[in-house]
C-alpha positions as CSV (number, residue, x, y, z in Angstrom):
1,M,-28.2,-139.5,78.7
2,F,-25.9,-141.4,81.0
3,R,-23.8,-142.5,78.0
4,K,-23.5,-138.9,76.9
5,I,-22.2,-137.8,80.3
6,I,-19.6,-140.6,80.3
7,L,-18.5,-139.8,76.8
8,T,-18.2,-136.1,77.7
9,I,-16.1,-136.9,80.8
10,C,-13.8,-139.2,78.7
11,L,-13.4,-136.5,76.1
12,V,-12.5,-133.8,78.7
13,G,-10.0,-136.2,80.3
14,M,-8.3,-136.9,77.0
15,L,-8.1,-133.2,76.3
16,I,-6.5,-132.5,79.6
17,V,-4.0,-135.3,79.1
18,G,-3.2,-134.1,75.6
19,V,-2.6,-130.5,76.8
20,G,-0.3,-131.8,79.6
21,C,1.8,-133.9,77.1
22,A,2.0,-130.9,74.7
23,N,3.4,-128.7,77.5
24,N,5.9,-131.4,78.5
25,N,7.1,-131.7,74.9
26,V,7.5,-127.9,74.7
27,A,9.5,-127.8,77.9
28,F,11.7,-130.7,76.7
29,I,12.4,-129.0,73.4
30,K,13.2,-125.7,75.2
31,A,15.6,-127.5,77.6
32,K,17.2,-129.4,74.7
33,S,17.6,-126.2,72.7
34,A,19.2,-124.3,75.7
35,S,21.5,-127.3,76.3
36,S,22.6,-127.4,72.6
37,T,23.6,-123.7,72.7
38,K,26.0,-124.3,75.6
39,K,29.6,-124.7,74.4
40,Y,31.1,-125.7,77.8
41,E,30.3,-127.0,81.2
42,L,31.6,-126.6,84.7
43,T,33.4,-129.8,85.7
44,G,33.6,-131.3,89.2
45,E,37.3,-130.3,89.4
46,T,37.7,-127.4,91.8
47,K,40.4,-125.6,93.6
48,N,40.3,-123.1,96.4
49,I,42.7,-120.2,96.3
50,R,43.0,-117.9,99.2
51,G,41.1,-114.7,98.5
52,L,39.6,-116.0,95.3
53,G,37.1,-118.6,96.7
54,T,36.3,-121.8,94.9
55,L,37.1,-122.0,91.2
56,R,35.9,-124.7,88.8
57,R,37.5,-126.0,85.6
58,I,35.6,-125.8,82.4
59,R,35.3,-128.4,79.6
60,A,34.2,-127.9,76.0
61,L,30.9,-129.6,75.1
62,R,31.4,-129.0,71.3
63,S,34.2,-128.0,69.0
64,F,34.6,-124.4,68.0
65,G,37.6,-122.2,66.9
66,D,40.7,-124.1,67.9
67,V,39.0,-125.8,70.8
68,K,38.0,-129.5,70.4
69,E,35.0,-131.1,72.1
70,G,35.9,-132.6,75.5
71,V,39.1,-130.5,76.0
72,L,39.6,-129.0,79.4
73,G,39.9,-125.3,79.8
74,G,40.9,-122.9,82.6
75,W,39.2,-121.8,85.8
76,V,36.1,-119.7,86.4
77,Q,33.9,-118.9,89.4
78,S,30.7,-119.3,87.4
79,E,29.3,-119.4,83.9
80,K,29.0,-115.6,84.1
81,N,32.7,-115.4,83.5
82,L,32.7,-116.9,80.0
83,S,30.2,-116.4,77.2
84,H,28.7,-119.4,75.4
85,M,28.6,-117.4,72.2
86,G,31.5,-116.9,69.8
87,N,34.8,-118.6,69.9
88,C,36.0,-117.1,73.2
89,W,37.8,-119.5,75.5
90,I,39.8,-119.6,78.7
91,Y,42.8,-122.0,78.4
92,Y,44.1,-124.5,80.8
93,N,45.8,-122.5,83.7
94,A,44.1,-119.1,83.1
95,I,41.7,-117.7,85.8
96,V,38.7,-115.5,85.3
97,H,36.5,-114.8,88.3
98,E,34.4,-112.3,90.3
99,S,32.3,-110.4,87.7
100,A,34.8,-110.5,84.9
101,L,33.6,-111.6,81.5
102,V,35.4,-113.1,78.5
103,S,33.2,-112.7,75.4
104,H,33.1,-112.7,71.5
105,N,36.3,-114.3,70.2
106,A,38.7,-113.3,73.0
107,R,41.2,-115.8,74.3
108,V,42.9,-116.0,77.7
109,Y,46.0,-118.2,77.9
110,D,48.7,-119.4,80.2
111,N,48.7,-118.0,83.8
112,A,46.7,-114.9,82.9
113,H,44.4,-113.6,85.7
114,I,41.2,-111.6,85.0
115,C,39.1,-110.3,87.8
116,G,36.9,-107.4,89.2
117,E,34.4,-106.2,86.6
118,S,36.8,-106.5,83.7
119,Y,35.6,-107.2,80.2
120,I,37.7,-109.0,77.6
121,G,36.0,-109.0,74.1
122,G,36.5,-108.7,70.4
123,N,39.5,-110.7,69.2
124,A,41.7,-109.7,72.2
125,V,44.4,-112.1,73.3
126,I,45.7,-112.3,76.9
127,T,48.7,-114.4,77.5
128,D,51.6,-115.2,79.9
129,N,51.3,-113.8,83.4
130,V,49.1,-110.8,82.6
131,R,46.8,-109.5,85.3
132,I,43.7,-107.4,84.5
133,E,41.7,-106.0,87.3
134,R,38.9,-103.6,88.4
135,K,36.7,-102.3,85.6
136,S,39.2,-102.7,82.8
137,S,38.1,-103.2,79.2
138,V,40.2,-104.9,76.6
139,K,38.8,-105.5,73.1
140,D,39.3,-105.3,69.3
141,N,42.6,-106.8,68.3
142,V,44.6,-106.0,71.4
143,V,47.3,-108.4,72.5
144,I,48.6,-108.2,76.1
145,S,51.5,-110.4,77.2
146,G,54.4,-110.7,79.6
147,K,53.8,-109.5,83.1
148,A,51.7,-106.5,82.1
149,R,49.2,-105.2,84.6
150,I,46.0,-103.4,83.6
151,Y,44.0,-101.5,86.3
152,Q,40.7,-99.9,85.4
153,R,41.8,-99.0,81.9
154,K,40.3,-99.3,78.4
155,V,42.6,-100.7,75.8
156,S,41.4,-101.1,72.3
157,G,42.4,-100.9,68.6
158,N,45.5,-102.9,67.5
159,K,47.7,-102.2,70.5
160,K,50.2,-104.7,71.9
161,V,51.1,-104.3,75.5
162,G,54.0,-106.4,76.9
163,G,56.9,-106.7,79.4
164,D,56.3,-105.2,82.8
165,T,54.0,-102.5,81.6
166,V,51.5,-101.1,84.1
167,L,48.5,-99.1,82.9
168,D,46.7,-97.5,85.8
169,S,43.4,-95.7,86.2
170,D,45.0,-92.3,86.4
171,N,46.3,-92.6,82.8
172,S,49.8,-93.0,84.2
173,F,52.4,-95.4,82.8
174,R,54.6,-97.2,85.3
175,A,57.1,-99.0,83.2
176,V,60.7,-99.7,82.6
177,T,62.5,-99.6,79.3
178,K,62.0,-102.3,76.7
179,N,58.3,-102.6,77.6
180,T,56.0,-102.0,74.7
181,L,52.7,-100.4,74.1
182,E,52.7,-100.7,70.3
183,D,50.2,-99.0,68.1
184,T,51.4,-98.6,64.5
185,G,54.9,-99.0,65.7
186,K,55.0,-96.6,68.7
187,F,56.8,-97.7,71.8
188,I,55.7,-97.0,75.4
189,W,59.1,-95.4,76.0
190,D,58.3,-92.6,73.6
191,V,55.2,-91.9,75.7
192,F,57.1,-92.2,79.0
193,E,59.9,-89.9,77.7
194,T,57.3,-87.3,76.7
195,S,55.6,-87.5,80.1
196,V,59.0,-87.0,81.8
197,Q,59.7,-83.9,79.7
198,T,56.3,-82.5,80.4
199,A,56.7,-83.0,84.1
200,L,60.2,-81.4,84.1
201,F,59.1,-78.3,82.2
202,P,57.8,-76.3,85.2
203,V,61.1,-77.1,87.0
204,C,63.1,-75.6,84.1
205,V,60.9,-72.5,84.2
206,V,61.5,-71.9,87.9
207,M,65.3,-72.5,87.5
208,A,65.5,-70.1,84.6
209,F,63.6,-67.4,86.6
210,L,65.9,-67.8,89.6
211,N,69.0,-67.6,87.4
212,G,67.6,-64.5,85.7
213,G,67.9,-66.2,82.3
214,S,65.5,-67.5,79.8
215,I,64.4,-71.1,78.9
């Protein structure tokens, strides 16, 4: 009887140890799987910019798209700013912070600055000194370059925005000539010129009435 009790205790102990090891193996596999899906890490290199807080540089953990394993990227506030999926990347001097997100195959180059709750997705390309703020959304095959500013606007399709173009939340264009908002060959000046004509129409009506003539 005594031997049976000892044997039972040993069997129960072995069972408990076996379950514990199995759980540890599952946890290890899950951790390894999660780690393997990451394509970049936050490095120890930081910089503090007034008004932006602490930003950290990213480094690729594996090769994807035109990014090679080990290459340094741009600056983020946290991993919430750049998806681990797709070929999206933030290049060396670019900054993405606050709640902004770069996803899918989007690329942010040069000194571009993305902030607020902006979303950059699809195959969008952001270059030069572009600044995108608030709740802006840029996706599909859009290319934004130069010193363009996007404030709480949705830009999609095959558009190309450049120069000193400013797209604001009230659907207005604040731009100078030679800036482009191309979509199948159309220039922003055409839109700007049409807007001016529309704005001047009421003035023409009043002047015609005062002069007793017709438009």
